[in-house]
TORDO-218729 format. One record per residue (C-alpha): z, x, y; residue in three letters. Coordinates in nm, 3 decimals. Layout:
<rs>
@pz:Z	px:X	py:Y	residuo:ala
...
</rs>
This chain:
<rs>
@pz:4.194	px:-4.296	py:1.358	residuo:met
@pz:3.830	px:-4.320	py:1.438	residuo:ser
@pz:3.533	px:-4.070	py:1.326	residuo:arg
@pz:3.490	px:-3.965	py:1.655	residuo:ala
@pz:3.854	px:-3.893	py:1.694	residuo:ser
@pz:3.854	px:-3.732	py:1.388	residuo:ile
@pz:3.569	px:-3.506	py:1.476	residuo:ala
@pz:3.691	px:-3.421	py:1.834	residuo:val
@pz:4.019	px:-3.274	py:1.667	residuo:val
@pz:3.857	px:-3.055	py:1.438	residuo:ala
@pz:3.547	px:-2.909	py:1.653	residuo:ala
@pz:3.887	px:-2.791	py:1.838	residuo:ala
@pz:4.096	px:-2.649	py:1.595	residuo:leu
@pz:3.760	px:-2.481	py:1.420	residuo:thr
@pz:3.689	px:-2.285	py:1.864	residuo:ile
@pz:4.064	px:-2.255	py:1.934	residuo:cys
@pz:4.168	px:-2.233	py:1.510	residuo:gly
@pz:4.421	px:-1.929	py:1.415	residuo:ala
@pz:4.268	px:-1.586	py:1.393	residuo:ser
@pz:4.328	px:-1.263	py:1.338	residuo:pro
@pz:4.540	px:-1.133	py:1.738	residuo:ala
@pz:4.465	px:-0.779	py:1.898	residuo:phe
@pz:4.595	px:-0.625	py:2.102	residuo:ala
@pz:4.517	px:-0.378	py:2.404	residuo:asp
@pz:4.613	px:-0.133	py:2.635	residuo:ala
@pz:4.416	px:0.015	py:2.983	residuo:thr
@pz:4.554	px:0.301	py:3.219	residuo:ala
@pz:4.319	px:0.304	py:3.512	residuo:phe
@pz:4.259	px:0.389	py:3.810	residuo:leu
@pz:4.041	px:0.286	py:4.072	residuo:gly
@pz:3.983	px:0.130	py:4.504	residuo:gly
@pz:4.128	px:-0.050	py:4.660	residuo:asn
@pz:3.873	px:-0.161	py:4.989	residuo:thr
@pz:4.088	px:-0.317	py:5.243	residuo:thr
@pz:4.086	px:-0.278	py:5.496	residuo:pro
@pz:3.966	px:0.131	py:5.371	residuo:asp
@pz:3.936	px:0.203	py:5.086	residuo:thr
@pz:4.239	px:0.410	py:4.880	residuo:arg
@pz:4.362	px:0.461	py:4.523	residuo:met
@pz:4.526	px:0.222	py:4.300	residuo:val
@pz:4.668	px:0.312	py:3.940	residuo:lys
@pz:4.821	px:0.138	py:3.692	residuo:gly
@pz:4.802	px:-0.052	py:3.341	residuo:leu
@pz:4.722	px:-0.318	py:3.172	residuo:ala
@pz:4.879	px:-0.471	py:2.850	residuo:ile
@pz:4.723	px:-0.821	py:2.681	residuo:gly
@pz:4.642	px:-0.944	py:2.391	residuo:met
@pz:4.312	px:-1.194	py:2.277	residuo:gly
@pz:4.263	px:-1.456	py:2.030	residuo:phe
@pz:3.889	px:-1.476	py:1.953	residuo:thr
@pz:3.815	px:-1.565	py:2.289	residuo:ile
@pz:4.076	px:-1.605	py:2.475	residuo:phe
@pz:4.315	px:-1.356	py:2.577	residuo:gly
@pz:4.611	px:-1.340	py:2.820	residuo:val
@pz:4.734	px:-1.004	py:2.975	residuo:glu
@pz:5.011	px:-0.787	py:3.220	residuo:val
@pz:4.953	px:-0.594	py:3.464	residuo:glu
@pz:5.065	px:-0.371	py:3.687	residuo:tyr
@pz:4.918	px:-0.158	py:3.980	residuo:ser
@pz:5.010	px:0.065	py:4.349	residuo:val
@pz:4.841	px:0.170	py:4.631	residuo:ser
@pz:4.981	px:0.413	py:4.811	residuo:asp
@pz:5.036	px:0.325	py:5.180	residuo:glu
@pz:4.873	px:0.562	py:5.445	residuo:asp
@pz:5.092	px:0.569	py:5.728	residuo:ala
@pz:4.798	px:0.727	py:5.929	residuo:ala
@pz:4.544	px:0.600	py:5.852	residuo:lys
@pz:4.733	px:0.233	py:5.890	residuo:ala
@pz:4.673	px:0.118	py:5.556	residuo:leu
@pz:4.965	px:-0.042	py:5.410	residuo:pro
@pz:5.032	px:-0.032	py:5.009	residuo:gly
@pz:5.006	px:-0.241	py:4.779	residuo:leu
@pz:5.211	px:-0.289	py:4.426	residuo:lys
@pz:5.097	px:-0.594	py:4.203	residuo:thr
@pz:5.253	px:-0.749	py:3.933	residuo:gly
@pz:5.010	px:-0.976	py:3.762	residuo:met
@pz:4.982	px:-1.263	py:3.444	residuo:val
@pz:4.574	px:-1.252	py:3.350	residuo:asn
@pz:4.363	px:-1.529	py:3.132	residuo:ala
@pz:4.104	px:-1.366	py:2.960	residuo:leu
@pz:3.774	px:-1.553	py:2.877	residuo:ile
@pz:3.590	px:-1.322	py:2.682	residuo:gln
@pz:3.276	px:-1.352	py:2.426	residuo:thr
@pz:3.444	px:-1.353	py:2.110	residuo:pro
@pz:3.250	px:-1.050	py:1.940	residuo:val
@pz:3.091	px:-0.723	py:2.175	residuo:pro
@pz:2.719	px:-0.774	py:2.204	residuo:leu
@pz:2.600	px:-0.478	py:2.149	residuo:gly
@pz:2.852	px:-0.210	py:2.247	residuo:arg
@pz:3.008	px:-0.457	py:2.565	residuo:phe
@pz:3.278	px:-0.755	py:2.585	residuo:gln
@pz:3.142	px:-0.911	py:2.940	residuo:pro
@pz:3.483	px:-1.142	py:3.046	residuo:tyr
@pz:3.637	px:-1.331	py:3.320	residuo:val
@pz:3.997	px:-1.354	py:3.423	residuo:thr
@pz:4.237	px:-1.527	py:3.675	residuo:val
@pz:4.593	px:-1.433	py:3.695	residuo:gly
@pz:4.889	px:-1.519	py:3.915	residuo:ala
@pz:5.226	px:-1.279	py:4.052	residuo:gly
@pz:5.347	px:-1.084	py:4.312	residuo:ile
@pz:5.279	px:-0.865	py:4.517	residuo:tyr
@pz:5.451	px:-0.605	py:4.788	residuo:gln
@pz:5.259	px:-0.478	py:5.039	residuo:glu
@pz:5.476	px:-0.200	py:5.283	residuo:thr
@pz:5.365	px:-0.091	py:5.641	residuo:leu
@pz:5.622	px:0.130	py:5.780	residuo:gly
@pz:5.857	px:-0.107	py:5.902	residuo:thr
@pz:5.668	px:-0.398	py:5.731	residuo:his
@pz:5.795	px:-0.480	py:5.376	residuo:asp
@pz:5.643	px:-0.820	py:5.190	residuo:glu
@pz:5.707	px:-0.940	py:4.846	residuo:thr
@pz:5.596	px:-1.299	py:4.791	residuo:ser
@pz:5.287	px:-1.423	py:4.521	residuo:gly
@pz:4.986	px:-1.409	py:4.470	residuo:gly
@pz:4.670	px:-1.498	py:4.282	residuo:val
@pz:4.351	px:-1.318	py:4.206	residuo:asn
@pz:4.039	px:-1.372	py:3.992	residuo:val
@pz:3.845	px:-1.128	py:3.862	residuo:gly
@pz:3.634	px:-1.048	py:3.536	residuo:gly
@pz:3.447	px:-0.687	py:3.441	residuo:gly
@pz:3.267	px:-0.476	py:3.129	residuo:leu
@pz:3.458	px:-0.349	py:2.855	residuo:lys
@pz:3.224	px:-0.028	py:2.628	residuo:val
@pz:3.292	px:0.047	py:2.276	residuo:lys
@pz:3.322	px:0.479	py:2.291	residuo:leu
@pz:3.422	px:0.531	py:1.971	residuo:val
@pz:3.659	px:0.393	py:1.713	residuo:gly
@pz:3.940	px:0.170	py:1.883	residuo:pro
@pz:3.876	px:0.329	py:2.232	residuo:leu
@pz:3.684	px:0.169	py:2.555	residuo:arg
@pz:3.635	px:0.204	py:2.893	residuo:leu
@pz:3.692	px:-0.027	py:3.083	residuo:arg
@pz:3.550	px:-0.205	py:3.421	residuo:gly
@pz:3.693	px:-0.456	py:3.669	residuo:asp
@pz:3.668	px:-0.603	py:3.965	residuo:tyr
@pz:3.935	px:-0.863	py:4.162	residuo:arg
@pz:3.995	px:-1.034	py:4.464	residuo:val
@pz:4.376	px:-1.116	py:4.545	residuo:phe
@pz:4.456	px:-1.385	py:4.743	residuo:lys
@pz:4.831	px:-1.252	py:4.857	residuo:leu
@pz:5.143	px:-1.436	py:5.026	residuo:gly
@pz:5.095	px:-1.590	py:5.379	residuo:ser
@pz:5.312	px:-1.261	py:5.502	residuo:gly
@pz:5.046	px:-1.058	py:5.387	residuo:ala
@pz:4.880	px:-0.777	py:5.592	residuo:leu
@pz:4.521	px:-0.822	py:5.429	residuo:tyr
@pz:4.428	px:-1.151	py:5.257	residuo:ser
@pz:4.198	px:-1.133	py:4.985	residuo:pro
@pz:4.186	px:-0.754	py:4.919	residuo:thr
@pz:3.935	px:-0.646	py:4.662	residuo:his
@pz:3.998	px:-0.370	py:4.392	residuo:arg
@pz:3.758	px:-0.215	py:4.208	residuo:phe
@pz:3.870	px:-0.035	py:3.853	residuo:tyr
@pz:3.754	px:0.217	py:3.596	residuo:val
@pz:3.965	px:0.250	py:3.304	residuo:gly
@pz:4.057	px:0.385	py:2.881	residuo:ala
@pz:4.091	px:0.099	py:2.695	residuo:asn
@pz:4.251	px:0.138	py:2.343	residuo:leu
@pz:4.207	px:-0.154	py:2.069	residuo:gly
@pz:4.545	px:-0.218	py:1.811	residuo:phe
</rs>
């Protein structure tokens, strides 16, 4: 093995090497803004390793038939890249993921796959409690009434 190969392997092991894992859970409320704003609520559970993390999330926006706003349920698995340590009290992140969605409005009922991309910020409050703000853009399957759809939320994030 050449010295360059050894250096690359050593660098990769240093960057991606085993470190203590941490997990967190976020309960959130926010707005789904496409085609008009309506409440979204959900839960995300994740695990991180220094810079990289993964989370599973579920969110629900209720249908408003009177305003012709579809209900939207999403179940996504996301990869996160975050700062390895908080910058002061703040820990920014970016995320990308894929999963399934169900959109309903009257007799319309579409279930298919979708992808999302976004980012956010976790703000340390006290102990393991943080405030989390997040913005996502969802690209839903071809049968969706509205795609892309935009979502923002604020939630209580608890590390464990």
